[in-house]
C-alpha positions, 0 to 999 in steps of 0.5 A: 499500500505504501508503494501504491501511495507512492506512485500516486503521489508522484503521478498527479495525471493519475490522481486527476482520472481517478477523482474526475472518474468519482466526480462523474459517477457521483454526478450521474447518480444524482442526475438519475436520482433527479429524473434527468438522466435514465438510469441505464441504456439498452441496446434498444435505445433508438440511437444504438438501433439506428447504428446496429441497423446501419451496420447490418445493412452494409454488411448484410450479416442480418437475414431480415435485412434481406426482406428489407432491401426487397421492400426497399426496391419495391415501387410505391405503386406496388406497395400500394397495390399490395396495401389495397389487395388485402382490403379489396372487395366489393363496395355495398350501395347505400343502405337504409336507416333501419338496415344501418341500425341492424347491420353496423358491422357489415357497413363498417367493413363496407366503409373501410373497403371504400376507404382504401380504394380511395386511399389507392387513388391518392397514392398512385396518380400524378402529382397535382399542382394545387397550392396546399399539395403536392404529395397525393398523387392523384387528386381525389375530389372531396364531396361536400354538401351545402346548406343554404343561408338566405341567398347565400350558400356556405359549405356543410361540414360532414362529420364523418358519421353520415351515411355518405361520409366525405373523404378528406385527403391529406393536405401538404404545407410547401417548404424550401427544399431541404436536401437529403443527407442519406439515401434513407429519406428524399428531398424534403419539399413539403409538410404533411398537414393533420387530417382536416376535421372539426375536431372537439375537446373530450374528456378522459372517459373518451379514452376508455376503449382506446389503445396506444401503440409505440416505441419508448416515446409511447411508453413515456406516455403511458408512464407520465400521462394521465390516460391510465384508463387507456390501453397501452402496447409498447416496447423499446426499440419497437420497429413497424417491421416486427409490430405484430409479432413482438411481444409488447402488451401486458408487460411483454407478455402478448403480442399485438395480434393477441391483444387485438383478437381478445379485446375491442377498441374504438380507438387506435393510435400509433406513433413510430419512426424513429426507429426506423430512421435508417430504413429507406421511406418507401419500405417504412411507408409499405411495412408501416400500412402493411400493419395497419392493414392488419389492424383494421382487419382485426378491429373493423370498427376502430378508428386508426390514428397515424400519429406522426413521429416526434421531432428530435431537438433542432440541434441534434437534427442538424449534427445527424444525417440520419435521425433528423427532422428532415428524414422524419418529415419525409416519413410522416409525409408518406404514411399521411398520404393514406389518411382518408378522414373517415377511419384513418386519420392523421395527426401530428402532435410536432405542432405542439412542442415546436420550437419554431424551427420544426424541431423539438424544443430543447427544454422539453427533452432529456436526451434531444429525443425523448420527452421529459417525464412532466412535459408528456402533458402537453402531448395528452393535452394535444390528444384531448383537444383531437377528439371526433364526434360521436356520429364518426364511430357509427359505421 
């Protein structure tokens, strides 16, 4: 011990290193205890997953990557046809009011299939030149009813619950071109806007029959929001590629397929995308919509809300070529194109946490990616403000 002490005294650098280690460790424990840091970082963390994903993609070492590569080479048209094929079928004619009361399930199935066909049109056509949209590849004409107000005619808003619901194709906001910094996403020229609908503010009971699905961000919503009456199915590192088969429900004991087969939900919310940042946008959208198709097949009476992937902080985005907000916006825009405003909605909670530069407010996050516990209430408030009217569920 005497010799060791003499060695330490004779080497100031060694002493500094030891003291630095003690100080950093102590600071980490204090930060974790105060909720500033997480106690641990697993291989399921989004950043680790992205690095591992890129490594597998580059080396071809993961057998599952072959499927992803195949999907990536598929055209957008082929991806759309694959999704539509699963839900295609004859669309029934408008039934009488009395028949609607006795045959709700059949009408729900009919409406869903009709909306899928409208989605196919929106995804396959040529780009329109409308001022607010460029993404929808064939303009879908919105059927609007009008109401007389004396000599003045004004559009009457259809809530989605009438016998002839209005289709609501996604609209986009044009932005200055943001060049892609990685081949996994495209140049960004437009941003998807949330599905246009006369949303209402709802109370907590609205979520009694709601299911929330997602990765570690949705886990935070489950742990730190007041939505304890809703059902949550989540897993750190969850992606669209394993959505139906991963054990993400009931503390990791059930798959989503099992959960959907055992329960009935009227509202299903999904947020994914951060862990798929390293995959190309077409593959992401194709796999995402394939999962949506399966969910709708198992829960035909539910309305599905595709929640746009939450941004990362602007500082983080500016210094990362893969996990950045341009990539997130590109992928959000790709899935938003499928929304019809009847059975499938697109919501963008980023509007509630935006820093004015298209990123997540720095003070709201502890790692530039996840919200701090106290700010999940902001996301929760956004959801409360975007409820649907009762007749929207009458299919």
